[in-house]
GUDRENRO-326802 format. One record per atom (N, C-alpha, C): residue in one letter; chain; residue number from 0; x negated, y, z negated; atom name. Coordinates in steps of 0.1 Angstrom, whole numbers. Each point is the difference from the previous one (the first is absolute). Example, Ala and Ser with C-alpha at 12.3 -4.5 7.8 and 13.67 -1.06 7.14 Angstrom:
% residues 2
+---+---+-----+-------+-------+-------+----+
| r | c |   k |    c1 |    c2 |    c3 |  a |
+---+---+-----+-------+-------+-------+----+
| A | A |   0 |  -132 |   -57 |   -78 |  N |
| A | A |   0 |     9 |    12 |     0 | CA |
| A | A |   0 |    -9 |    12 |     0 |  C |
| S | A |   1 |     4 |    11 |     7 |  N |
| S | A |   1 |    -9 |    11 |     0 | CA |
| S | A |   1 |     8 |    11 |    -8 |  C |
+---+---+-----+-------+-------+-------+----+
This chain:
% residues 127
+---+---+-----+-------+-------+-------+----+
| r | c |   k |    c1 |    c2 |    c3 |  a |
+---+---+-----+-------+-------+-------+----+
| M | A |   0 |    26 |   -34 |   -66 |  N |
| M | A |   0 |     5 |    10 |   -16 | CA |
| M | A |   0 |    -4 |   -19 |    -9 |  C |
| S | A |   1 |    -9 |     5 |    -6 |  N |
| S | A |   1 |    -5 |   -15 |    -8 | CA |
| S | A |   1 |     7 |    -5 |    -9 |  C |
| G | A |   2 |    -1 |   -12 |     0 |  N |
| G | A |   2 |    12 |    -4 |   -13 | CA |
| G | A |   2 |    14 |     1 |     0 |  C |
| E | A |   3 |     7 |     1 |    12 |  N |
| E | A |   3 |    11 |     2 |    -4 | CA |
| E | A |   3 |     5 |     5 |    18 |  C |
| E | A |   4 |    12 |    -7 |     3 |  N |
| E | A |   4 |     5 |     3 |    16 | CA |
| E | A |   4 |     7 |    16 |    -3 |  C |
| F | A |   5 |     0 |     4 |    10 |  N |
| F | A |   5 |     9 |    10 |     4 | CA |
| F | A |   5 |    13 |     1 |     1 |  C |
| D | A |   6 |     8 |     6 |    -7 |  N |
| D | A |   6 |    10 |    -4 |    -4 | CA |
| D | A |   6 |     9 |    13 |     6 |  C |
| P | A |   7 |     4 |    -1 |    12 |  N |
| P | A |   7 |     8 |    16 |     8 | CA |
| P | A |   7 |    13 |     1 |    -9 |  C |
| E | A |   8 |     9 |    -7 |    -7 |  N |
| E | A |   8 |    12 |     7 |    -2 | CA |
| E | A |   8 |    -5 |     7 |   -15 |  C |
| R | A |   9 |   -17 |     4 |    -4 |  N |
| R | A |   9 |     0 |     2 |   -13 | CA |
| R | A |   9 |     5 |    17 |     4 |  C |
| P | A |  10 |     7 |     9 |    -4 |  N |
| P | A |  10 |    -6 |    15 |    -2 | CA |
| P | A |  10 |   -14 |     6 |    -4 |  C |
| V | A |  11 |    -5 |     3 |     9 |  N |
| V | A |  11 |   -16 |    11 |     1 | CA |
| V | A |  11 |     9 |    13 |   -10 |  C |
| A | A |  12 |     8 |     0 |    -3 |  N |
| A | A |  12 |     2 |     9 |   -13 | CA |
| A | A |  12 |    -6 |   -12 |   -12 |  C |
| D | A |  13 |     4 |    -8 |    -3 |  N |
| D | A |  13 |    -8 |   -11 |    -6 | CA |
| D | A |  13 |   -10 |     1 |    -4 |  C |
| A | A |  14 |    -6 |    -2 |    10 |  N |
| A | A |  14 |   -13 |    -5 |     4 | CA |
| A | A |  14 |    -9 |    15 |    -4 |  C |
| L | A |  15 |     4 |    14 |     3 |  N |
| L | A |  15 |    -6 |     9 |    -4 | CA |
| L | A |  15 |    -3 |     5 |   -10 |  C |
| A | A |  16 |    13 |     1 |   -13 |  N |
| A | A |  16 |     2 |    -2 |    -9 | CA |
| A | A |  16 |   -13 |   -11 |    -8 |  C |
| E | A |  17 |     3 |   -11 |     1 |  N |
| E | A |  17 |    -7 |   -13 |    -5 | CA |
| E | A |  17 |   -17 |     2 |     7 |  C |
| G | A |  18 |    -4 |     6 |    10 |  N |
| G | A |  18 |   -12 |    10 |     4 | CA |
| G | A |  18 |    -6 |     5 |   -10 |  C |
| V | A |  19 |     9 |    11 |    -1 |  N |
| V | A |  19 |    -3 |     8 |   -10 | CA |
| V | A |  19 |     1 |     3 |   -13 |  C |
| R | A |  20 |     7 |   -11 |    -6 |  N |
| R | A |  20 |    -3 |    -4 |   -13 | CA |
| R | A |  20 |   -10 |    -8 |    -3 |  C |
| L | A |  21 |    -2 |   -10 |    11 |  N |
| L | A |  21 |   -18 |    -5 |     1 | CA |
| L | A |  21 |   -12 |    10 |     1 |  C |
| F | A |  22 |     1 |     8 |    12 |  N |
| F | A |  22 |   -12 |     7 |    -5 | CA |
| F | A |  22 |     2 |     9 |   -12 |  C |
| N | A |  23 |     8 |     6 |     0 |  N |
| N | A |  23 |    -6 |    10 |   -15 | CA |
| N | A |  23 |     5 |    -8 |   -18 |  C |
| G | A |  24 |    -6 |   -15 |     8 |  N |
| G | A |  24 |    -3 |   -12 |   -15 | CA |
| G | A |  24 |   -16 |     2 |     2 |  C |
| K | A |  25 |    -7 |    -2 |    15 |  N |
| K | A |  25 |   -12 |     4 |     0 | CA |
| K | A |  25 |     0 |   -17 |     7 |  C |
| C | A |  26 |    13 |    -6 |     4 |  N |
| C | A |  26 |    -4 |   -14 |    10 | CA |
| C | A |  26 |    -2 |     6 |    16 |  C |
| F | A |  27 |   -11 |     0 |     0 |  N |
| F | A |  27 |    -4 |     6 |    19 | CA |
| F | A |  27 |     6 |   -10 |     6 |  C |
| E | A |  28 |    -6 |   -12 |     3 |  N |
| E | A |  28 |     4 |   -12 |     7 | CA |
| E | A |  28 |    13 |    -4 |     3 |  C |
| E | A |  29 |     5 |    -4 |   -13 |  N |
| E | A |  29 |     8 |    -1 |    -1 | CA |
| E | A |  29 |    15 |     9 |     8 |  C |
| S | A |  30 |    -3 |    17 |    -7 |  N |
| S | A |  30 |    11 |    10 |     9 | CA |
| S | A |  30 |    -5 |    -7 |    18 |  C |
| H | A |  31 |    -8 |     3 |     2 |  N |
| H | A |  31 |    -7 |    -3 |    14 | CA |
| H | A |  31 |    13 |    -6 |     9 |  C |
| E | A |  32 |     3 |   -15 |    -6 |  N |
| E | A |  32 |     8 |   -11 |     3 | CA |
| E | A |  32 |    15 |     7 |     5 |  C |
| E | A |  33 |     3 |     7 |   -14 |  N |
| E | A |  33 |    19 |    10 |     4 | CA |
| E | A |  33 |    -8 |     7 |    14 |  C |
| F | A |  34 |    -8 |    12 |    -3 |  N |
| F | A |  34 |     2 |     7 |    11 | CA |
| F | A |  34 |     0 |    -4 |    11 |  C |
| E | A |  35 |    -6 |   -10 |     0 |  N |
| E | A |  35 |     0 |   -11 |    13 | CA |
| E | A |  35 |    11 |    -3 |     7 |  C |
| H | A |  36 |    10 |    -2 |   -11 |  N |
| H | A |  36 |    21 |    -1 |     4 | CA |
| H | A |  36 |    -3 |    10 |     7 |  C |
| G | A |  37 |     0 |     7 |    -7 |  N |
| G | A |  37 |     9 |    16 |     8 | CA |
| G | A |  37 |    -8 |     3 |    12 |  C |
| W | A |  38 |   -16 |    -6 |     3 |  N |
| W | A |  38 |    -7 |    -2 |    13 | CA |
| W | A |  38 |    10 |    -4 |    11 |  C |
| L | A |  39 |    -1 |   -15 |    -1 |  N |
| L | A |  39 |     3 |   -11 |     7 | CA |
| L | A |  39 |    18 |    -1 |     1 |  C |
| A | A |  40 |    13 |     8 |    -8 |  N |
| A | A |  40 |    11 |     0 |    -1 | CA |
| A | A |  40 |     3 |    10 |    13 |  C |
| S | A |  41 |    12 |    -8 |    12 |  N |
| S | A |  41 |     1 |     5 |     9 | CA |
| S | A |  41 |     8 |    19 |    -3 |  C |
| E | A |  42 |     8 |     5 |   -14 |  N |
| E | A |  42 |     9 |    -1 |     1 | CA |
| E | A |  42 |    -8 |    18 |    -1 |  C |
| A | A |  43 |   -15 |    -2 |   -10 |  N |
| A | A |  43 |    -6 |    11 |     1 | CA |
| A | A |  43 |    -4 |     7 |     8 |  C |
| G | A |  44 |     5 |     5 |    11 |  N |
| G | A |  44 |    -8 |    11 |     6 | CA |
| G | A |  44 |   -15 |     9 |    -3 |  C |
| D | A |  45 |     3 |    -2 |    -9 |  N |
| D | A |  45 |   -12 |     9 |    -4 | CA |
| D | A |  45 |   -21 |   -10 |    -6 |  C |
| S | A |  46 |     6 |   -11 |     6 |  N |
| S | A |  46 |   -18 |    -5 |    -2 | CA |
| S | A |  46 |   -10 |     0 |    -1 |  C |
| D | A |  47 |     0 |    15 |     2 |  N |
| D | A |  47 |   -17 |     7 |    -3 | CA |
| D | A |  47 |     1 |     5 |   -11 |  C |
| F | A |  48 |    12 |    -2 |    -4 |  N |
| F | A |  48 |     0 |     9 |   -18 | CA |
| F | A |  48 |    -1 |   -11 |    -8 |  C |
| F | A |  49 |     4 |   -15 |     5 |  N |
| F | A |  49 |    -2 |   -11 |    -8 | CA |
| F | A |  49 |   -16 |    -3 |     0 |  C |
| K | A |  50 |    -3 |    -1 |    15 |  N |
| K | A |  50 |   -20 |    -3 |    -1 | CA |
| K | A |  50 |    -6 |    12 |    -7 |  C |
| G | A |  51 |     2 |     9 |    -5 |  N |
| G | A |  51 |    -6 |    11 |    -5 | CA |
| G | A |  51 |     3 |    -2 |   -14 |  C |
| L | A |  52 |    12 |    -2 |    -8 |  N |
| L | A |  52 |    -2 |   -13 |   -15 | CA |
| L | A |  52 |    -4 |   -14 |    -1 |  C |
| V | A |  53 |    -5 |    -3 |    12 |  N |
| V | A |  53 |    -6 |   -13 |     2 | CA |
| V | A |  53 |   -17 |     3 |    -6 |  C |
| Q | A |  54 |    -1 |    13 |    12 |  N |
| Q | A |  54 |   -17 |     2 |     3 | CA |
| Q | A |  54 |    -6 |     8 |   -16 |  C |
| A | A |  55 |    13 |     4 |    -6 |  N |
| A | A |  55 |    -2 |     4 |   -12 | CA |
| A | A |  55 |    -5 |    -8 |    -9 |  C |
| A | A |  56 |    11 |   -12 |     0 |  N |
| A | A |  56 |    -3 |   -12 |   -11 | CA |
| A | A |  56 |   -10 |    -5 |    -4 |  C |
| I | A |  57 |    -6 |    -3 |    20 |  N |
| I | A |  57 |    -8 |    -6 |     1 | CA |
| I | A |  57 |   -14 |     3 |    -7 |  C |
| C | A |  58 |    -1 |    14 |     6 |  N |
| C | A |  58 |    -7 |    12 |    -3 | CA |
| C | A |  58 |   -10 |    -2 |   -18 |  C |
| L | A |  59 |    16 |    -2 |    -6 |  N |
| L | A |  59 |    -8 |     5 |   -11 | CA |
| L | A |  59 |    -2 |   -18 |    -9 |  C |
| H | A |  60 |     5 |    -9 |    13 |  N |
| H | A |  60 |    -5 |   -17 |    -7 | CA |
| H | A |  60 |   -18 |     0 |     2 |  C |
| K | A |  61 |     0 |     5 |     9 |  N |
| K | A |  61 |   -13 |     0 |     9 | CA |
| K | A |  61 |   -13 |     5 |    -9 |  C |
| L | A |  62 |    10 |    12 |    -7 |  N |
| L | A |  62 |   -12 |     8 |   -11 | CA |
| L | A |  62 |     0 |    -7 |   -10 |  C |
| E | A |  63 |    11 |    -9 |    -7 |  N |
| E | A |  63 |    -1 |    -9 |   -11 | CA |
| E | A |  63 |   -15 |    -5 |     5 |  C |
| Q | A |  64 |     4 |    -9 |    10 |  N |
| Q | A |  64 |   -10 |    -9 |     6 | CA |
| Q | A |  64 |   -16 |     9 |    -2 |  C |
| G | A |  65 |     0 |    14 |     4 |  N |
| G | A |  65 |   -12 |     4 |    -8 | CA |
| G | A |  65 |    -5 |     2 |    20 |  C |
| Q | A |  66 |     8 |    -2 |    10 |  N |
| Q | A |  66 |     1 |     1 |    17 | CA |
| Q | A |  66 |    -4 |    19 |     0 |  C |
| L | A |  67 |    -6 |     5 |    -2 |  N |
| L | A |  67 |     2 |    16 |     7 | CA |
| L | A |  67 |     6 |     4 |    13 |  C |
| E | A |  68 |   -12 |    -9 |     8 |  N |
| E | A |  68 |     3 |     4 |     9 | CA |
| E | A |  68 |    13 |    -6 |     8 |  C |
| G | A |  69 |     6 |    -8 |     0 |  N |
| G | A |  69 |    10 |    -5 |    -4 | CA |
| G | A |  69 |    12 |     3 |    -1 |  C |
| A | A |  70 |    -2 |     4 |   -13 |  N |
| A | A |  70 |    14 |    12 |    -8 | CA |
| A | A |  70 |    -3 |    19 |    10 |  C |
| G | A |  71 |   -13 |    -1 |     4 |  N |
| G | A |  71 |    -3 |    17 |     9 | CA |
| G | A |  71 |    11 |     0 |    12 |  C |
| K | A |  72 |    -2 |   -13 |     4 |  N |
| K | A |  72 |     9 |    -3 |    21 | CA |
| K | A |  72 |    14 |    -1 |    -2 |  C |
| L | A |  73 |     3 |    -8 |   -14 |  N |
| L | A |  73 |    16 |     1 |    -5 | CA |
| L | A |  73 |     3 |    13 |     2 |  C |
| H | A |  74 |    -5 |     5 |   -13 |  N |
| H | A |  74 |     4 |    15 |    -2 | CA |
| H | A |  74 |     1 |     8 |    10 |  C |
| S | A |  75 |   -11 |    -1 |    17 |  N |
| S | A |  75 |     3 |     9 |     8 | CA |
| S | A |  75 |    12 |    -5 |     8 |  C |
| G | A |  76 |    -3 |    -8 |     2 |  N |
| G | A |  76 |    17 |    -9 |     4 | CA |
| G | A |  76 |    14 |     5 |    -5 |  C |
| M | A |  77 |     1 |    -2 |    -9 |  N |
| M | A |  77 |     9 |     1 |   -11 | CA |
| M | A |  77 |     4 |    12 |     7 |  C |
| R | A |  78 |    -9 |    12 |    -7 |  N |
| R | A |  78 |     2 |    19 |     4 | CA |
| R | A |  78 |    10 |    -1 |     9 |  C |
| R | A |  79 |   -11 |    -7 |    14 |  N |
| R | A |  79 |     8 |    -1 |    15 | CA |
| R | A |  79 |    17 |    -4 |     0 |  C |
| Y | A |  80 |     4 |   -11 |    -4 |  N |
| Y | A |  80 |     8 |    -3 |     0 | CA |
| Y | A |  80 |    12 |     4 |    -9 |  C |
| L | A |  81 |    -3 |    10 |   -12 |  N |
| L | A |  81 |     9 |     1 |    -8 | CA |
| L | A |  81 |     1 |    12 |     4 |  C |
| A | A |  82 |    -8 |     9 |     6 |  N |
| A | A |  82 |    -4 |    18 |     7 | CA |
| A | A |  82 |    18 |     1 |     3 |  C |
| A | A |  83 |     5 |    -6 |     5 |  N |
| A | A |  83 |    14 |     3 |    14 | CA |
| A | A |  83 |    11 |    -3 |   -13 |  C |
| Y | A |  84 |    -5 |     1 |   -10 |  N |
| Y | A |  84 |    15 |    -2 |    -4 | CA |
| Y | A |  84 |     1 |     9 |   -20 |  C |
| L | A |  85 |   -10 |    11 |     6 |  N |
| L | A |  85 |    -3 |    11 |   -12 | CA |
| L | A |  85 |    13 |     7 |     3 |  C |
| P | A |  86 |     1 |     9 |   -13 |  N |
| P | A |  86 |     1 |    -2 |   -14 | CA |
| P | A |  86 |     6 |   -15 |     0 |  C |
| T | A |  87 |     6 |    -2 |     1 |  N |
| T | A |  87 |     8 |   -12 |   -10 | CA |
| T | A |  87 |     4 |   -11 |    13 |  C |
| H | A |  88 |     6 |   -12 |    -7 |  N |
| H | A |  88 |     5 |    -9 |     9 | CA |
| H | A |  88 |    10 |   -11 |    -6 |  C |
| R | A |  89 |     9 |    -5 |     2 |  N |
| R | A |  89 |     9 |    -8 |   -12 | CA |
| R | A |  89 |    -5 |    -1 |   -10 |  C |
| G | A |  90 |     3 |    14 |    -4 |  N |
| G | A |  90 |     2 |     3 |   -15 | CA |
| G | A |  90 |   -10 |    -1 |    -7 |  C |
| M | A |  91 |   -18 |     2 |     7 |  N |
| M | A |  91 |   -11 |    -2 |    -4 | CA |
| M | A |  91 |    -6 |    12 |     0 |  C |
| D | A |  92 |    -8 |     3 |    -9 |  N |
| D | A |  92 |   -11 |    14 |     3 | CA |
| D | A |  92 |    -8 |    -5 |     4 |  C |
| V | A |  93 |     1 |     0 |    17 |  N |
| V | A |  93 |   -15 |    -6 |     6 | CA |
| V | A |  93 |   -11 |    12 |    -6 |  C |
| G | A |  94 |     5 |    13 |     5 |  N |
| G | A |  94 |   -12 |    11 |    -2 | CA |
| G | A |  94 |   -11 |    -3 |   -21 |  C |
| G | A |  95 |    10 |     0 |    -8 |  N |
| G | A |  95 |    -7 |    -5 |    -8 | CA |
| G | A |  95 |    -5 |   -11 |    -3 |  C |
| L | A |  96 |     4 |   -12 |    12 |  N |
| L | A |  96 |   -10 |    -8 |    -1 | CA |
| L | A |  96 |   -10 |     0 |    10 |  C |
| L | A |  97 |    -1 |     8 |    12 |  N |
| L | A |  97 |   -14 |     3 |     6 | CA |
| L | A |  97 |    -8 |     8 |    -5 |  C |
| E | A |  98 |     7 |     6 |   -10 |  N |
| E | A |  98 |   -12 |     4 |    -9 | CA |
| E | A |  98 |    -7 |    -5 |   -17 |  C |
| G | A |  99 |     9 |    -8 |     0 |  N |
| G | A |  99 |    -4 |    -8 |   -14 | CA |
| G | A |  99 |   -12 |   -11 |     6 |  C |
| M | A | 100 |     6 |    -4 |    14 |  N |
| M | A | 100 |   -11 |   -10 |     4 | CA |
| M | A | 100 |   -13 |     3 |     1 |  C |
| R | A | 101 |    -1 |    14 |     6 |  N |
| R | A | 101 |   -12 |     6 |     2 | CA |
| R | A | 101 |    -4 |     5 |   -11 |  C |
| S | A | 102 |     3 |     5 |   -14 |  N |
| S | A | 102 |    -6 |     5 |    -8 | CA |
| S | A | 102 |    -9 |   -12 |    -7 |  C |
| F | A | 103 |     9 |   -10 |    -2 |  N |
| F | A | 103 |    -7 |   -10 |    -2 | CA |
| F | A | 103 |    -8 |   -12 |     6 |  C |
| I | A | 104 |    -1 |    -2 |    16 |  N |
| I | A | 104 |   -10 |    -5 |     6 | CA |
| I | A | 104 |   -11 |    13 |     0 |  C |
| E | A | 105 |    -3 |    11 |    -2 |  N |
| E | A | 105 |    -8 |    10 |     3 | CA |
| E | A | 105 |   -10 |    -6 |   -14 |  C |
| A | A | 106 |     8 |     5 |   -13 |  N |
| A | A | 106 |    -3 |    -6 |   -10 | CA |
| A | A | 106 |   -11 |   -13 |    -2 |  C |
| A | A | 107 |    11 |   -12 |     2 |  N |
| A | A | 107 |    -4 |   -13 |    -1 | CA |
| A | A | 107 |   -16 |    -3 |    15 |  C |
| T | A | 108 |     0 |     5 |     8 |  N |
| T | A | 108 |   -15 |    -2 |     6 | CA |
| T | A | 108 |    -4 |     9 |    -1 |  C |
| A | A | 109 |    -1 |    15 |    -5 |  N |
| A | A | 109 |    -8 |     2 |    -6 | CA |
| A | A | 109 |   -11 |    -5 |   -15 |  C |
| H | A | 110 |    13 |    -6 |    -7 |  N |
| H | A | 110 |    -8 |    -7 |   -13 | CA |
| H | A | 110 |     6 |   -11 |    -1 |  C |
| P | A | 111 |    -1 |   -13 |    11 |  N |
| P | A | 111 |     8 |   -16 |    -3 | CA |
| P | A | 111 |    -5 |    -9 |   -17 |  C |
| E | A | 112 |    -8 |    10 |    -2 |  N |
| E | A | 112 |    -7 |   -13 |   -16 | CA |
| E | A | 112 |    13 |     6 |    -5 |  C |
| A | A | 113 |     4 |     9 |    -2 |  N |
| A | A | 113 |    10 |    12 |   -11 | CA |
| A | A | 113 |    14 |    -2 |     2 |  C |
| I | A | 114 |     6 |    -9 |    11 |  N |
| I | A | 114 |    15 |     5 |     2 | CA |
| I | A | 114 |    12 |    -3 |    -7 |  C |
| D | A | 115 |     6 |     7 |    -3 |  N |
| D | A | 115 |     8 |     6 |    -6 | CA |
| D | A | 115 |    15 |    -4 |     3 |  C |
| W | A | 116 |    -3 |   -19 |    -1 |  N |
| W | A | 116 |    17 |     4 |     4 | CA |
| W | A | 116 |    12 |     2 |    -4 |  C |
| S | A | 117 |    -5 |     7 |   -12 |  N |
| S | A | 117 |    20 |     3 |   -11 | CA |
| S | A | 117 |    -2 |    12 |    12 |  C |
| G | A | 118 |    -5 |     9 |     8 |  N |
| G | A | 118 |    -2 |    13 |     9 | CA |
| G | A | 118 |     6 |    -6 |    15 |  C |
| A | A | 119 |     6 |   -12 |     3 |  N |
| A | A | 119 |     2 |    -3 |    10 | CA |
| A | A | 119 |    11 |     2 |     4 |  C |
| P | A | 120 |     6 |     9 |    15 |  N |
| P | A | 120 |     9 |     5 |    -3 | CA |
| P | A | 120 |     8 |   -12 |    -2 |  C |
| N | A | 121 |    15 |    10 |     9 |  N |
| N | A | 121 |     9 |    -6 |    -1 | CA |
| N | A | 121 |    14 |    -1 |     8 |  C |
| M | A | 122 |    10 |     0 |     2 |  N |
| M | A | 122 |     5 |     1 |    16 | CA |
| M | A | 122 |    13 |     8 |   -15 |  C |
| H | A | 123 |     7 |    11 |     6 |  N |
| H | A | 123 |    12 |     9 |    -9 | CA |
| H | A | 123 |     8 |     2 |    11 |  C |
| P | A | 124 |    16 |     4 |    -6 |  N |
| P | A | 124 |     8 |     0 |    11 | CA |
| P | A | 124 |    -3 |    17 |     4 |  C |
| Q | A | 125 |     7 |     2 |     9 |  N |
| Q | A | 125 |    -2 |    10 |     5 | CA |
| Q | A | 125 |     5 |    12 |    -8 |  C |
| K | A | 126 |   -15 |    15 |     3 |  N |
| K | A | 126 |     3 |    10 |    -8 | CA |
| K | A | 126 |    17 |    12 |    -1 |  C |
+---+---+-----+-------+-------+-------+----+
């Protein structure tokens, strides 16, 4: 984790909630740091779930930087990691996130000069 040391005492649920808040606020690089906490936490037996969230956040961060190829690779990895957690996991609508990411990435890569960040996917509680 860049910038701060891993705190094994910090609850994974807190990191997940903060990561979701940052992701939905379009602070993708910062949200990845929070999701990485869940990935590293020994109590989180679902580290692949958090790896998928890390990849979702970094995918959109790379897209912001104009790195379409890198964003595409991260999107593929994110889908592989999160597929095992469909339809919901830890109170999150994983299916909705996967669909939102798919449609946003398709539109963004088709027209990278006109990405509408107001339509960026959000993470939502399960339906």
